SENUPA-341332 format. One record per residue (C-alpha): x, y, z; residue number from 0. Coordinates in steps of 0.2 Angstrom, whole numbers, plus 5000, padded with zeros to 4 digits. Layout:
REM residues N
   c1   c2   c3 fiza
    X    Y    Z  NUM
...
This chain:
REM residues 586
   c1   c2   c3 fiza
 5390 5477 6608    0
 5375 5467 6601    1
 5380 5452 6591    2
 5377 5450 6572    3
 5358 5453 6567    4
 5347 5438 6563    5
 5341 5436 6545    6
 5324 5443 6549    7
 5331 5458 6557    8
 5343 5460 6541    9
 5328 5460 6530   10
 5318 5472 6541   11
 5333 5484 6541   12
 5335 5482 6522   13
 5317 5487 6519   14
 5318 5502 6531   15
 5334 5508 6522   16
 5324 5507 6505   17
 5310 5517 6513   18
 5322 5530 6520   19
 5330 5532 6503   20
 5314 5534 6494   21
 5308 5547 6507   22
 5324 5557 6506   23
 5324 5558 6487   24
 5306 5563 6487   25
 5309 5577 6500   26
 5324 5584 6490   27
 5317 5583 6472   28
 5316 5602 6470   29
 5334 5603 6474   30
 5338 5593 6458   31
 5331 5608 6447   32
 5342 5620 6456   33
 5354 5631 6446   34
 5372 5635 6451   35
 5371 5650 6463   36
 5381 5666 6463   37
 5387 5662 6480   38
 5403 5652 6480   39
 5397 5640 6466   40
 5407 5650 6454   41
 5422 5650 6465   42
 5421 5631 6469   43
 5415 5624 6453   44
 5410 5634 6437   45
 5426 5646 6438   46
 5438 5635 6448   47
 5454 5635 6438   48
 5460 5620 6447   49
 5446 5608 6441   50
 5440 5616 6425   51
 5448 5602 6414   52
 5439 5588 6424   53
 5447 5574 6432   54
 5465 5572 6427   55
 5483 5569 6434   56
 5486 5588 6432   57
 5470 5591 6442   58
 5476 5580 6456   59
 5492 5589 6457   60
 5484 5606 6457   61
 5471 5602 6471   62
 5484 5594 6482   63
 5497 5608 6481   64
 5485 5623 6481   65
 5475 5632 6494   66
 5459 5638 6485   67
 5446 5651 6492   68
 5455 5648 6509   69
 5452 5630 6509   70
 5464 5615 6507   71
 5451 5601 6504   72
 5458 5591 6489   73
 5446 5577 6490   74
 5431 5589 6489   75
 5439 5597 6474   76
 5442 5580 6466   77
 5423 5576 6468   78
 5418 5592 6459   79
 5431 5588 6446   80
 5423 5571 6443   81
 5406 5579 6442   82
 5413 5591 6429   83
 5420 5576 6419   84
 5403 5567 6420   85
 5390 5582 6418   86
 5400 5597 6413   87
 5391 5613 6418   88
 5374 5605 6419   89
 5369 5608 6438   90
 5357 5593 6439   91
 5371 5581 6439   92
 5380 5590 6453   93
 5364 5591 6463   94
 5361 5572 6460   95
 5378 5568 6467   96
 5375 5578 6483   97
 5358 5570 6485   98
 5365 5553 6483   99
 5378 5556 6496  100
 5365 5562 6508  101
 5355 5546 6505  102
 5370 5536 6508  103
 5374 5545 6524  104
 5356 5542 6530  105
 5358 5523 6527  106
 5375 5522 6534  107
 5369 5530 6550  108
 5354 5518 6551  109
 5367 5503 6549  110
 5379 5510 6562  111
 5365 5512 6575  112
 5357 5495 6572  113
 5374 5487 6574  114
 5379 5496 6590  115
 5362 5495 6599  116
 5351 5482 6590  117
 5337 5494 6592  118
 5330 5494 6574  119
 5316 5506 6576  120
 5325 5519 6587  121
 5339 5518 6574  122
 5327 5521 6560  123
 5319 5536 6568  124
 5336 5544 6571  125
 5341 5541 6553  126
 5325 5547 6546  127
 5327 5563 6557  128
 5344 5565 6549  129
 5338 5562 6532  130
 5322 5573 6532  131
 5326 5587 6543  132
 5325 5604 6533  133
 5340 5611 6543  134
 5351 5600 6532  135
 5345 5607 6515  136
 5359 5619 6515  137
 5372 5605 6515  138
 5363 5595 6502  139
 5355 5608 6490  140
 5370 5620 6489  141
 5383 5613 6477  142
 5397 5622 6486  143
 5393 5612 6502  144
 5398 5596 6494  145
 5412 5595 6508  146
 5398 5592 6521  147
 5390 5577 6513  148
 5406 5570 6507  149
 5416 5572 6523  150
 5401 5565 6533  151
 5401 5549 6521  152
 5419 5546 6526  153
 5415 5550 6545  154
 5401 5537 6545  155
 5412 5524 6535  156
 5426 5527 6548  157
 5414 5523 6562  158
 5407 5508 6553  159
 5425 5502 6551  160
 5428 5506 6569  161
 5414 5494 6574  162
 5421 5480 6564  163
 5438 5483 6573  164
 5430 5483 6590  165
 5421 5466 6586  166
 5437 5458 6580  167
 5453 5469 6581  168
 5467 5468 6568  169
 5479 5479 6560  170
 5470 5479 6543  171
 5454 5484 6551  172
 5462 5498 6561  173
 5470 5504 6545  174
 5453 5505 6537  175
 5448 5517 6551  176
 5463 5528 6549  177
 5461 5529 6530  178
 5443 5533 6530  179
 5446 5546 6543  180
 5460 5554 6534  181
 5450 5555 6518  182
 5436 5563 6527  183
 5448 5576 6534  184
 5454 5579 6516  185
 5436 5583 6511  186
 5432 5595 6526  187
 5443 5597 6542  188
 5428 5599 6553  189
 5430 5580 6555  190
 5444 5583 6568  191
 5431 5580 6582  192
 5429 5562 6575  193
 5440 5553 6588  194
 5430 5561 6602  195
 5414 5554 6595  196
 5422 5537 6595  197
 5426 5539 6614  198
 5407 5544 6617  199
 5402 5528 6608  200
 5414 5518 6618  201
 5404 5525 6633  202
 5387 5521 6626  203
 5382 5509 6618  204
 5398 5500 6616  205
 5402 5501 6635  206
 5421 5499 6633  207
 5427 5516 6638  208
 5444 5515 6647  209
 5461 5523 6647  210
 5466 5510 6634  211
 5452 5516 6623  212
 5459 5533 6624  213
 5477 5527 6620  214
 5470 5518 6605  215
 5465 5534 6597  216
 5481 5544 6599  217
 5485 5542 6581  218
 5468 5548 6576  219
 5470 5564 6587  220
 5487 5567 6579  221
 5480 5566 6562  222
 5466 5577 6566  223
 5477 5591 6574  224
 5489 5590 6559  225
 5475 5593 6546  226
 5466 5605 6557  227
 5482 5615 6558  228
 5484 5615 6539  229
 5466 5621 6537  230
 5468 5635 6550  231
 5484 5642 6541  232
 5474 5641 6524  233
 5460 5651 6531  234
 5471 5664 6539  235
 5481 5666 6523  236
 5466 5669 6512  237
 5459 5683 6524  238
 5445 5673 6530  239
 5449 5679 6548  240
 5450 5698 6543  241
 5434 5701 6552  242
 5440 5694 6568  243
 5446 5711 6574  244
 5428 5717 6574  245
 5422 5703 6586  246
 5431 5702 6603  247
 5434 5687 6613  248
 5419 5691 6625  249
 5408 5694 6610  250
 5413 5677 6602  251
 5409 5668 6618  252
 5392 5676 6620  253
 5388 5672 6602  254
 5393 5654 6604  255
 5383 5652 6620  256
 5367 5659 6611  257
 5370 5650 6595  258
 5371 5633 6604  259
 5353 5637 6610  260
 5347 5644 6594  261
 5353 5628 6585  262
 5343 5618 6597  263
 5328 5629 6594  264
 5329 5627 6575  265
 5331 5608 6577  266
 5316 5607 6587  267
 5305 5620 6577  268
 5313 5622 6560  269
 5304 5638 6556  270
 5313 5653 6549  271
 5328 5644 6542  272
 5339 5656 6533  273
 5355 5654 6522  274
 5362 5669 6532  275
 5361 5673 6550  276
 5368 5690 6554  277
 5382 5691 6567  278
 5375 5701 6582  279
 5392 5711 6582  280
 5394 5714 6564  281
 5376 5716 6557  282
 5366 5716 6573  283
 5355 5716 6583  284
 5366 5715 6597  285
 5363 5702 6610  286
 5354 5707 6626  287
 5363 5702 6642  288
 5347 5692 6647  289
 5349 5682 6631  290
 5366 5677 6635  291
 5362 5673 6653  292
 5347 5664 6649  293
 5356 5654 6635  294
 5370 5650 6647  295
 5358 5644 6661  296
 5348 5633 6649  297
 5365 5625 6643  298
 5370 5622 6661  299
 5353 5615 6665  300
 5353 5603 6651  301
 5371 5598 6654  302
 5367 5595 6672  303
 5352 5584 6668  304
 5363 5574 6656  305
 5376 5571 6669  306
 5364 5567 6683  307
 5355 5554 6673  308
 5371 5546 6665  309
 5369 5530 6674  310
 5351 5527 6670  311
 5350 5536 6653  312
 5368 5536 6646  313
 5362 5540 6629  314
 5357 5558 6635  315
 5375 5562 6640  316
 5382 5554 6624  317
 5370 5563 6613  318
 5372 5580 6622  319
 5391 5579 6622  320
 5391 5574 6603  321
 5381 5590 6599  322
 5391 5601 6610  323
 5408 5594 6604  324
 5405 5592 6585  325
 5399 5610 6584  326
 5413 5617 6594  327
 5425 5620 6579  328
 5412 5631 6570  329
 5403 5639 6585  330
 5412 5655 6582  331
 5426 5655 6596  332
 5438 5655 6582  333
 5429 5668 6571  334
 5428 5665 6552  335
 5417 5676 6540  336
 5404 5688 6545  337
 5389 5676 6549  338
 5384 5672 6566  339
 5377 5654 6563  340
 5375 5643 6548  341
 5363 5628 6545  342
 5377 5618 6537  343
 5386 5617 6553  344
 5373 5606 6561  345
 5375 5592 6548  346
 5384 5580 6560  347
 5380 5588 6577  348
 5361 5585 6574  349
 5365 5566 6575  350
 5369 5568 6594  351
 5353 5577 6597  352
 5343 5565 6588  353
 5350 5550 6597  354
 5347 5558 6614  355
 5329 5563 6610  356
 5324 5547 6601  357
 5331 5535 6614  358
 5324 5546 6628  359
 5307 5546 6619  360
 5307 5527 6618  361
 5311 5526 6636  362
 5297 5538 6640  363
 5284 5528 6629  364
 5289 5512 6638  365
 5288 5519 6655  366
 5270 5527 6651  367
 5264 5511 6644  368
 5270 5501 6659  369
 5262 5514 6671  370
 5246 5514 6662  371
 5246 5495 6660  372
 5248 5492 6679  373
 5235 5504 6683  374
 5223 5496 6671  375
 5228 5479 6674  376
 5231 5475 6655  377
 5249 5479 6653  378
 5251 5472 6636  379
 5236 5480 6628  380
 5239 5497 6635  381
 5258 5497 6632  382
 5255 5492 6614  383
 5243 5507 6613  384
 5256 5519 6619  385
 5268 5513 6606  386
 5255 5514 6592  387
 5251 5532 6597  388
 5270 5536 6598  389
 5273 5528 6581  390
 5259 5538 6573  391
 5266 5554 6581  392
 5283 5550 6574  393
 5276 5547 6557  394
 5267 5563 6557  395
 5282 5572 6562  396
 5293 5565 6549  397
 5280 5569 6535  398
 5280 5587 6542  399
 5299 5588 6541  400
 5299 5581 6523  401
 5286 5594 6518  402
 5297 5608 6526  403
 5312 5601 6517  404
 5303 5601 6500  405
 5299 5619 6503  406
 5316 5624 6509  407
 5324 5615 6494  408
 5315 5627 6483  409
 5324 5642 6491  410
 5340 5636 6483  411
 5333 5636 6465  412
 5342 5651 6458  413
 5351 5666 6464  414
 5337 5678 6464  415
 5325 5667 6473  416
 5339 5662 6485  417
 5344 5680 6490  418
 5326 5687 6490  419
 5321 5673 6502  420
 5336 5677 6513  421
 5331 5695 6514  422
 5313 5690 6519  423
 5319 5679 6533  424
 5333 5690 6538  425
 5331 5708 6533  426
 5347 5713 6542  427
 5358 5702 6530  428
 5370 5715 6523  429
 5377 5701 6512  430
 5359 5697 6506  431
 5356 5715 6501  432
 5373 5716 6493  433
 5370 5700 6483  434
 5353 5707 6477  435
 5361 5723 6472  436
 5374 5713 6461  437
 5360 5703 6453  438
 5349 5719 6449  439
 5365 5727 6442  440
 5367 5713 6430  441
 5348 5715 6425  442
 5350 5733 6423  443
 5338 5737 6437  444
 5348 5752 6443  445
 5336 5760 6456  446
 5333 5743 6464  447
 5352 5739 6464  448
 5357 5756 6472  449
 5343 5754 6485  450
 5350 5737 6490  451
 5368 5743 6490  452
 5363 5757 6501  453
 5354 5746 6513  454
 5369 5734 6513  455
 5380 5748 6518  456
 5369 5754 6532  457
 5369 5737 6539  458
 5388 5734 6536  459
 5398 5750 6532  460
 5415 5741 6533  461
 5416 5732 6517  462
 5426 5744 6506  463
 5422 5734 6490  464
 5403 5737 6492  465
 5407 5756 6492  466
 5417 5754 6476  467
 5404 5744 6467  468
 5390 5757 6472  469
 5402 5771 6467  470
 5405 5763 6450  471
 5386 5760 6447  472
 5382 5778 6452  473
 5395 5785 6441  474
 5389 5775 6426  475
 5372 5781 6428  476
 5377 5800 6430  477
 5375 5801 6449  478
 5393 5808 6452  479
 5389 5814 6470  480
 5385 5797 6476  481
 5400 5790 6467  482
 5411 5803 6475  483
 5405 5800 6492  484
 5407 5781 6491  485
 5424 5782 6483  486
 5429 5793 6498  487
 5422 5781 6510  488
 5432 5767 6502  489
 5448 5777 6503  490
 5446 5779 6521  491
 5447 5761 6523  492
 5461 5758 6510  493
 5471 5774 6509  494
 5485 5766 6499  495
 5474 5759 6485  496
 5479 5766 6468  497
 5463 5760 6459  498
 5452 5769 6472  499
 5462 5786 6470  500
 5461 5784 6452  501
 5442 5781 6452  502
 5439 5796 6463  503
 5451 5807 6453  504
 5441 5802 6437  505
 5424 5806 6446  506
 5431 5823 6452  507
 5438 5827 6435  508
 5421 5824 6426  509
 5413 5835 6439  510
 5427 5848 6435  511
 5434 5848 6453  512
 5451 5848 6445  513
 5462 5853 6460  514
 5455 5838 6470  515
 5456 5827 6455  516
 5474 5831 6452  517
 5478 5827 6470  518
 5470 5809 6469  519
 5477 5805 6451  520
 5495 5810 6457  521
 5493 5799 6472  522
 5487 5785 6461  523
 5502 5787 6450  524
 5513 5788 6466  525
 5506 5771 6472  526
 5506 5763 6455  527
 5519 5771 6443  528
 5513 5760 6428  529
 5494 5766 6429  530
 5491 5771 6411  531
 5473 5777 6414  532
 5478 5788 6429  533
 5491 5797 6418  534
 5478 5799 6404  535
 5466 5807 6416  536
 5479 5818 6424  537
 5484 5824 6407  538
 5466 5830 6405  539
 5466 5840 6421  540
 5483 5847 6417  541
 5477 5853 6400  542
 5462 5862 6407  543
 5474 5870 6420  544
 5484 5877 6405  545
 5499 5866 6408  546
 5500 5859 6391  547
 5518 5853 6391  548
 5514 5844 6407  549
 5498 5837 6400  550
 5508 5831 6384  551
 5521 5822 6396  552
 5506 5813 6405  553
 5498 5807 6389  554
 5515 5801 6382  555
 5518 5792 6399  556
 5501 5784 6397  557
 5505 5778 6379  558
 5522 5772 6384  559
 5514 5760 6397  560
 5499 5756 6386  561
 5501 5760 6367  562
 5484 5754 6364  563
 5475 5767 6375  564
 5465 5776 6362  565
 5459 5790 6374  566
 5477 5795 6378  567
 5481 5795 6359  568
 5466 5806 6355  569
 5470 5818 6370  570
 5488 5819 6365  571
 5484 5823 6347  572
 5471 5836 6352  573
 5483 5845 6363  574
 5497 5844 6350  575
 5485 5851 6336  576
 5481 5866 6347  577
 5500 5871 6349  578
 5512 5879 6336  579
 5523 5866 6328  580
 5539 5873 6336  581
 5531 5871 6353  582
 5526 5852 6351  583
 5542 5845 6355  584
 5547 5842 6373  585
């Protein structure tokens, strides 16, 4: 491990850090104008009951003892609570915090690489790629992804603490590693691969890998497994794995293999970045066998190259294994949600790719410069020319990435822009069509809303709630046939849901299909005996069938449950007024 940097190197590193901070802030300026999105921002921040009062002792107790939205991430919840304390519901402040953390992460990465390798310019390029690459916009511009930038800050702080411990071991310094790592896990359990990355760094550039180095980290592995287990149970208890039955083990492996290659492609050519990537099994299109074979072959070839060159170019194997390993928890082998990939998952794995590519590129530049110099007999001049050309290309690349980040940040400005862009980039996104349908419903743009609901259900017919929302929208606007059809489809998926039977019963009642309406309303009451509205609608059906006494009993049952149900009161009075006084008593 290189010794302490000289004063001149410290000054140069400081100026590079300042330049990186300015460049990253400039690239992400559009993100500061973004609104809260209707995609998790309400669940995580604006309507989160555990943090709505800001930072307080009660908030601390609530976030530590509660699983919310399938996540046990108390440190992330506390960071959101602090922002609510400082900025309220003004989104600019929340975005500014995320951007500040991303800038801090960029600088921390620079410092870590400089300390480990002493290679200032390679370290600067890796940090710049991390800070300016548009694939990271999702982690920075989406308020709900605070857990990414916050947890990575602690990941990098833990790594920095580890370097200090390697330089001069002590209990206090090791304690700093454990504390920083533990805090990172409390922000996002994806940090569970952190101990493995320390072993990679032990291999290169620290060159201290041994069985002793493995034993040193057993406490970190134990902590990772503990918090990872808690996160898994939390996700499962919240139903985040409900869709797992739709994706079999073979399909998960196939999607994981192809996703590894697709992430590589997006890292090298970040065009078509999308907030939603459809899972090939759930939304399609299905993976072709040649895609899977080709992706597996490419991964095998790259892995073989990294292994074969590990003695001469150890950074290739370290960077490649960093990429493969840190993506593993979220590559889809354990299936969560309905998406196939997500840009946010690359926030840490991209560090490994950048290290491998930049250090390999530096080696190639030096080799080319040396060959050209020996051929031309002017090694210094030609070698310097090769480095100048490489530097110019790197600057051009970073400018292009910053411009792409600026554009991608604008996608996250508001919900309508966000979901419209999602559909443009991924027309098969059932979630995107569903979200746009919700937005258009709120804007009273009924034809567009119904069109997007229908498209969402063509792509993904399984979400019963989507059928219900389309049914309710259709019913409110007089399309009873559509309402009936989608209530029936929802009931196929949830046959014991009283609300669905009551909804369909109401639609059938309005269409005067009274026999079918009665069957569904009675089923709703059987499932939920205190369903006042179902009793009220059943009373109407019974009245029309001439069963006035039964109708009276139904209306009175509704009022016994809900004395304020005005329609039941009016219906009861109407029936009673049509009967002779002596027949009104039960």
